[in-house]
N, C-alpha and C positions, 0 to 999 in steps of 0.2 A: 401170614394173615396179620393185619394190623391189630394190636392189642387194644381192647376196649376197657376203660377204667371200670373197676368194680365199685358199684355203689349199692347201698342197702335199700331195696325197694320199700316204699311205705307199706305198712302192715294194713291189710284190709280185713276188718272184723265183720263177719256176717253172723246174724242170729240164726243158727242152724241147730237142730237137735242132734245129740251125739251119745253113743253108748260105748264105753270101753269094754274090751273083753275082760270080764271080771271073774275072779275065782268064786265058785259057788256050786250049790247042789242043783236039784231039779227045780227049786223054787225061783223066786224073782231074783234077777241078777243085780249085783251091787256095783256101782261105779267106783273104782279105786280112787278116782280124782275128786269125788263128791264129798268125801269125808263122812258118808253115811255109815251107820253101824251095821254089822252083819245081822241078817234076820234068820239065817238058817243054821241049825246046830252043826250041819255037816261042814260048814266053812272052817278052814284050818287057821291055826294061829299065824301061819306064814302069810295067808291072805290078809289077815287083820293088820299084820306088821306092814305089808306092802301098801295097804290103803292109808295107814297113818303116815308113811314116808312120802306119799305123793301129795301132801297138802301144800297150799300156797306158801311160798317162802322157802321151800326145800327143793333141791335139784335132783333128787333121786329119780331115775327114769323107771318107767314101767314098760317092759317089752309088750308089744302087741302080739297076742297069741295067734298062731296059725300062719304067720308070715314065713314063707319059704323062699329060697332063691328062685328068681324068675326074671325073664328078660323080654323086653319089647324093642323092636327096631323103630327108630325115628330119624328121618333124614339119613345121614351117614353114620349115625350113632347106634350102638347096641347098649341100651341102658338096663343094667341088672340091679334089681332090688336085693339087698342082702339081709336087712332087718328093719324093724320100725319100733319106735318107742315114744311114749308120751311123758313129758316132763315140764316142769316150770322153769327149767334153765333157760336163760335168755339167749337170743340168737348171737349176741356179741360174745357171750361166754362160750357158746357152742363152737364158734369159729376160731376162738382164741384171740379175736381182735380186742376184746375187753375181758381178760381173764379174771379180773377182780370183781366183775359185776355180779351182784347177788341175785339169786332166783327171785322172780317177781310173782305177780298175782295172776298171770295169764298162762294157760296151758298151751303147749305146742306139740304137734306131731312131727317127729324127726325121722326121716327115712334115709337109711344108709345105702349108698349106691356105688357102683363102679360103672364107668362109661368108656366104651372102646370106640375110637374113630376108625371105621373100616377103610377109609380112603388113605392112600399112601402118599398123596401129593397135595393134599388140601387140609388146612386146619379146620377145627370144629368149635363153634361157639353156641352154647345152649343157655345163655344168660336170660333170654326172654322165653316165655311160653312154657313155664313149668308150673303146673297146677295140681291141686288135690280136689277130687270130687268125693263128697261124703255120702254118695248114693242119692243125692237130691237133684243133680244136674247143675247146681251152683258151684262155682269154682273158687277155691282159695289159692291165692298166689304164693309162690315160693318167696321166703324172706331171707334166705341164706345165699351168700356168694362164696362158694368153695371151689376147689379144683374141678369138681364134677360139673360145674356150670360155666367155668371160664374157658380160656383158649386151650384146647386139647390138640397136641401136635399130631401130624399125620401118622397113622399106624400105631398109636400108643393108647394106653388105658390110664384114666385118672380115677381116683377114689375120693369120696367126700359125702356130704350130707345135703339133703333138701329139707327145708323146714316150713311148717305151715301153722299159723296161729289158729287155734281152735276156738269156736264161739262159746264154749263153756265146758264144764267138767264132766257133764253127762253125755258120753260120746259113743255113737255107733262106729268107731273107727274100723271095726271089722268089715264094714261095708265100703271102706274107702278104696279109691283107685287113683293111681298116678296118671295125669293127663298131660301129654306133651304136645306143644304146638300153639302158636299164637291164635288169638280169638277169631281172627278173620281167615284162618287157614284150616286145612284138614288137620285133625288131631289124632294122636295115637294113644290108646288107653291100656293101662296095665293094672288089674285089680291086685291089691296087696295080699289078699287071702283067697282061698278057694281055687277053682280051676282057672287056668289061663286059656282064654278063648283062642281058637285058630284065627290068624289074621286074615282079613278079607282081601288084602293086597300084599304083594304084587300078584297080578292075575294075567296069565297068558291068554290071548285072544286070537281069533283067526281073521286075518285081513286078506282079501283077494288081491293077488298081484295085478298090477295094471297092464302087464305085457309090454307091447311096443309103445314107447313114449317118444313123440316127435319133439325134438329139442331144436333150438335155433329158430330164427324168424322165417316164416313162410314168405316166399317171394323175394327173399334177400339175395345177396350176392352169392351165397352158397346154399345148396339144398339142405332141407331139414335132415337132421341126423336121427335115424330110427334106433334109439337105444332100447334094449330089452331090460326091463326092471322086474325082478322077482323078489317078493317080500319073504324072507326066510324066518322071521320071528317078529312077534308083536306083543308088547307088554303094557298093561295099564297099572298105574300106581300113583299114590299121592306125591311121590318123589322118585326121581330117576338119578342114578349116579353110578359111575364105575371108573376103574383105572384102565388106561390103554396107552401103550407105547410111552410110558413115563409121564403121562398127563392124567389128571383127574377131571372128568367131565361130570357136572352135576347141575341140577336145577334147584330152585327154591322149593319149599313145600307148596303144593297146589293150594289155590284159594278154596274156601269151604264148599263152593258149588262147582268145582272143577276137578279134573284129573290130568295127569301126565300120560302121554302115550309115546312109547319108544318103538320105532320101526327099524328093523335091521334088514338090509336088502343087498342083493347082488345086482350090480349095474354092468351091463355088457354092451360093447360096441362091435357091430359085425365087421368082418373082413371087407376091405374095399371102401369102407366109409371113412370120413374124416374122424379125428378124435372128438368124442362127444362128452358132454356133461349136462346134468340137470341144474339149471340156474335157480337156486333157492330164492324165492320171492318173485321170480318172473315165470318159472315153469313148474312150480309146485305151490298150490293155493289151498288154504283151509276153507271149506264150505260148510256153513252152519245153517240148518233149516232152509237149505236152498239158496242161501245168500253167500256169495263169494266175499271172503274177508281178506284183509291185508296182514293178518297175523304172521309174524316171523317166528321161526322155531326158537325154542329155548337154547338149543345147540344142535350142531349137525357136523357131519363129515361127508362131503360130496365133492369130489374133485374130477378132473379130466380123466376119461377112460380111453386109452389108446385103442386103435382099431384092432379087432381080433382078440381083445382081452376082457377080463371080468374083474371088477373091483368091489370089495366089500365096503359098504357105506352104512350110515345110520342118520336118523333125524328124530328129534323129540319136539313134540308140540304140547302146549297146555290146551285142553279142550273142555267145553262145557259137559257136565255130567248128566244133564237133563235135556239134551237136544239131539237131533239127527246130525251126525258129523260125517263129512266126506272129505277126501283129498282129491284135488283136480290136478292131473299130471299132464304136462305138455305146454308148449308155447301157445298163448292165447290167439296168435295170428293163424293158427292151424287147428287141426283136430286134437281134442283133449280126451282124457279118460278119467272117469270118476270111480273111486273105490270107497266103500263105506267102512267106517271104524265103528264096530258095535260097542255101544256103551250100555252097561247094565241099568 
C-alpha cells in the first residue's frame, strides 16, 4: 500500500464539560486538573499530590480510573485500548517529534492502543476517522500520528497512542468513548470504561435462494442456460473483508445510511447444458424500492461453471439500510427471479 505522509491534524477545541475520575470520598468529586483544593477529610495526601502535579506547565500524567483492556473491530483492524491518561504534555512531546517541547496550558486525553491488521495481504491505514466522544455526541479529533494510525503491514500489530485535546480541566473522561470511522461513514464505538456492548454487526441473515436462473440472451444463437443458484450464507455488516487463495478481498466502510451484504452461493450447471455463468451487471441487478438500479458489486467471484459441476462463488453489494432491497437474477431478455435481502 502506498505510504501516506504523516501530518499533524489541526487541533479542534470544543467547549464541552468534562470531569476526571478524581480521588475522593462520598462527597463532591474534585477534578485533579482543576487545581481545586480537596473538600473532603477522607481524601488522601496522595490524591492531593496528584492534583498538584497535574497543573498547567507540568507533564505528569493522571491515569483514568476504570480503563481496562478492551477491543473493538473496525474495518480489518482490531483496536485494543490498553490505558488512558490525562496530561498537559504536548502532542509533539508525546510522539517524540519535539522531545524538548515543554508542557503547555492545554490538557489532553492520551489513549494507549495496539492495532492488529487481520488481513494477510492488504495493508491498513487508520490515519483518518479517529475520534473521542465525551458522552455528548460531539467528536474530538485525534491529534497524534503514531504507528497505531499509520500504515500497518498485513497480519501485523502496531502499538502507539491516540491523543485528543480536552476543552477544559473539569472533565467527565469516565464517560468517554473511542469512535472510529469517518464522519460520513458507519462508525464503531468503544467506551473507555464500564461494560463493552455487544456489537450489532456482523449479522447473519436469511436470503431465499433464487433456484433456477436463466443466463444468456433469450432468442440468441444458443439456448439460455438454466443455472441452479443456492445461497449458502448471507451476512450484513458495515464492512466486509476476508482472505481467500492468497488474496485479500475488502470493501470500504459503508456510508452512514448503508450496509454491506455478502452473499455466498453454490452455482451449478446441469449435465448436458453448455458451460454457464451469471454475468454480473447483466444478469444480476440490485432493486431498491421496486426500482432496478445499475449498482455494481463492491467485489465478487463469479466465473464459468462447466456442465455437471458446482462452483462456490460470492458477491458483495452496498445497500441502503432503510429501503426494501431485492436482487434480480437472470438475463433481462427472459424470465428473472427476485429475492429479498432483509434489512433491519
